[in-house]
N, C-alpha and C positions, 0 to 999 in steps of 0.2 A: 804645671808643665805637661802632665799626662793628658789633661783635658785638651790642651792646645794641640798636642801631637795626634790625639785621636781625631779631632776635627780636621786637621791637615790631612790625615790618612783618608778620611771620607772624601775630602775635596779632590785629592789626587786620584782616588779610585773612581770617582764620578767622571773625572777627565779621561781616565783610561777607558771607561765604558763609552764615552762620547767618541773618542778617537776610534775605538774598535767598531762602533756603530757605523762610522763613516767608511771603514774598510769593508764592512759587510754589504754595503751598497754596491760594491764593485767586485766582490768575491764571495764564495760560499762561506757561511758562518763557521762551519767545522774547520775549514782550512785556516781561517783567520785565527781561530782559537789555538790551533796547533802551532802556528808561527808565533803567536803572542806568548804561548807558554815556553817556547824555545828561547825567545828573547828574555823572558823572565828568569829562566834557569841560568843563562849566561850572566845576567845582572846579579842574581843571588850568589853565584860562585865568586864574582868579583868582590862584592861587598863582604862576604863571609871570609874570603882569603885575606883581605886587608884589615878588617875590623874585629874579627872574632879572636878571642884569647884561647889558645889551646886547641885541642881537637874536638871531636864529636863523639857522642855515646849512643847506646842503643835506645835510650829514652827519647833523645832528639829524633832518631830515625823513626821510631814508632809513632810518636805524636805528630811529627811533621808529615810523615807519610799518610796518616789518617786524615790530617787536615787537607792535604793535597787531593786525596781521593774524593773526599766529600765536596770540596770546591769544584772539582771537575764534573762530578755527577750532577751537581747543582746547575752548572753551566749548560751541560748537554740537555738536561730536562727542561731548563728554561727556554732554550732555543727551540726544542721540540714543541713545547707548550705554546710558544708565540707563533710558531708556524702552523700548528694544527688546532689550536684552541681559540678561546675568546680572549683577545688581547686586553680588553677593558677589565677583565677579571684577573688575568694572569699577572700583569705588572704590579698592581698594588698588593695582591695577596702574597706574591713572592717577597716583595720588599718588607712587608709587615712581618712575615714569618722570620725572615733573616734578622730583623731588628729585635724581635721578641725573644728569640731563643737564648742569646747571650745573657739577657736580663734574668730569665728563668733559671738558667744554669748557674749564674753568679749567685743568686739568692739561695739556691739549693746547696751550693758549695760553701756558704757561710758569709757572703757579702751582706752588710747591713746598710740599709738606706734610710735617710732621714725623711720626714714627711715632705719637705720641699723637694728632695731628690725623687721621691715617688711621683709627685705631681709633674716634675720635669720629665721623668721617664715616660709617663703617660702622654705628655705633650709631644715628646719626640716620636713615640710610636704613631700618634695621630698625624704628625707632620709627614712622616714617611708614606703613610697611606694616602694622604691628600695629594702630595706632590707627584706620586706615581700614577694618579688618575689622569690619563691623557686623552680620554674621550674616544679612543679607538674602539671600534666595534659598534658604533652607532649609539642609540639612545637606550640600549639595554633590551629592546624587544626581542633580539635574537637569542638572548640567554633564556628567556621564558619560553621561546618557541622550541628550544631543543635542550631540555633539562639534562639529558645524558651528556651532551657535549659540554655543558656548563660544569657538570660534576667532574668530568674528566679533566677539564681545565683547572678546576679548583684543586683536585688531587695532585696533579703535576706541579702546580704552582706552590702548594704547601710543601711538597717534597723537595722542590728546587730551593725554596727558601730555607728549609731545614738544612740542606747541604751547605748553603752559604753561612748559615748561623753556626753550624758545627765546625766550619773552617775557623771561625773566630774562637770558638770554645776550645778546640783541640790545640791551637797555637798557644792559647793561654796556659795550657797544662805543661808546656815544655819547661825545662829547668830554668830557674830565674837567675841566669847569669848574662853575660854580654854576647853570647854566641848567636850568630845568625844562621847556623847550619840547619836548624829546623826548616827554614824556608827553602834551602837547597833540596832537602829530602822531600818537601811538599811538592816542588816542581818535578822532581824525578818521578814520584808516584803519579802525578797528574799526567805527565807526558807518556808514561808507560801505559796508563789507562787509555789515553787518546789514541796512541799508535795501535794498541790492541783492538780498539773499536774500528780503526781504519782497516785492519786486516779483514774485517767482516764487511765493512762498507765499500772498500776498494775505491776510495775517493782520491783522485790525483791531488797531491799536495803542492804542486808547483804554483807559484804566484810571483808576479813580477811587477815592477813599476810602483806607482803610488799606493795601491792596496797593500803591497808588501811593506813599504815604509811605514804606513799607518799601523799595520798589525804589529810590527816590531816596536814602534813607539808605544802602542797600547800595552805591550808586555813589559816594557821598562817602567812605565808609569804604574802599572798594576803591582809590580814587585816593589817599587818605591813606597806604595801605599802599605804593603804588607810589612815592610821594614819599620815604618813609622808606627804601625799598629803594635808590632811585637815589642818595640821599645816602650810604648805607652802602657801596654797591659802589664808589663813587668813592674811598673811603678804605681799603677792604679788598680782599681777593682774591675773584674770582668764585666759586671752588670753595667757599669757606667761607660767604661772605655769601649766595650763591644757595641753598646747602643749608639754612642756618638759616631763610631766608625761606620755604622749602618746608615748614616744620613747621606750617603753618597748620591742618591737620586737627585738631591737638590742641585749639586754642581752640574750634573748632566743636563737637567732642565734649564739652568741658567746659561750654560754654554750653547745649548740649542737656541735659546732666545737671542743671545747677542751675536753669535757667529752665523747661525743659519736663519736668523730672523723669524723663528717659529713663534707662534702666539702662545703666551702663557695664560691658561684659563684662570678664571677667578678663584676656583677651588684650589688650584695649585699655588696661587699667591697667598692664600690663607695658610697653606701648608708651610711655605717659606717663613712667614711671620711666626707661626707656631714653633717652628724649629729654632728660630732665634730666641724666642721666649724660653724654650726648653733648655737651651744651653745656659742661659742666665740662671735659671732655677737650679740646674745641676751644679753649676759652679758655686752658688750660694749654699746649696744643700751639702 
């Protein structure tokens, strides 16, 4: 069941990214993230109020807050890297780093993987890398022409991926009960950081019409994904659940193919097949 929940979390998160991407075509990315986080906070409060048993403690505040801060920093760095860096390098590097960190942390914290699970984990990491290769940035000649720009892109992508990976790791450290309050504190910390950054940026946060609806839907889906992940990781191991939850680029690519009629490159198709194989190996392992 925890494998199924982790995969569902990934598919919902990829859908949230897809919807959020549609919103950023009509509004500023920072504004979309702020509205999305607000919707996520409201959703988390609703679910925590109805489903959580008892109150909340400082451990949930601390781990949830750290998760929210890391996730927000990852999002800000990712958007900055995509806007100012080499996209063909940023996307796969961020996704691979986000997928690898929970595995590394899980093993260091005592998770034991069978040989089949190790092969499945390597296949999953490879699938995330391949699916995220979208061909933006040309044939790669721009990277060699400007090594410093490529290195900056690589550094920001790795840091953004680490932020997303730490979001999974810190949520897994919350108390293993049925409480969803860590997600509330994660969104509170995230919104505090974003609004603090906006005091410096002074970006108008007004948004109306379809972009606002898309941003709000993205926030609800994103929080739904986090709820599924939190339930899954409390029943499973961080190394496996965190890795499966990081397969979200697959659903984003598939939605872009079937909704927007975008072309899926051959290398991405290989990544999808590899992802399916990794799930089977992890389930067997």
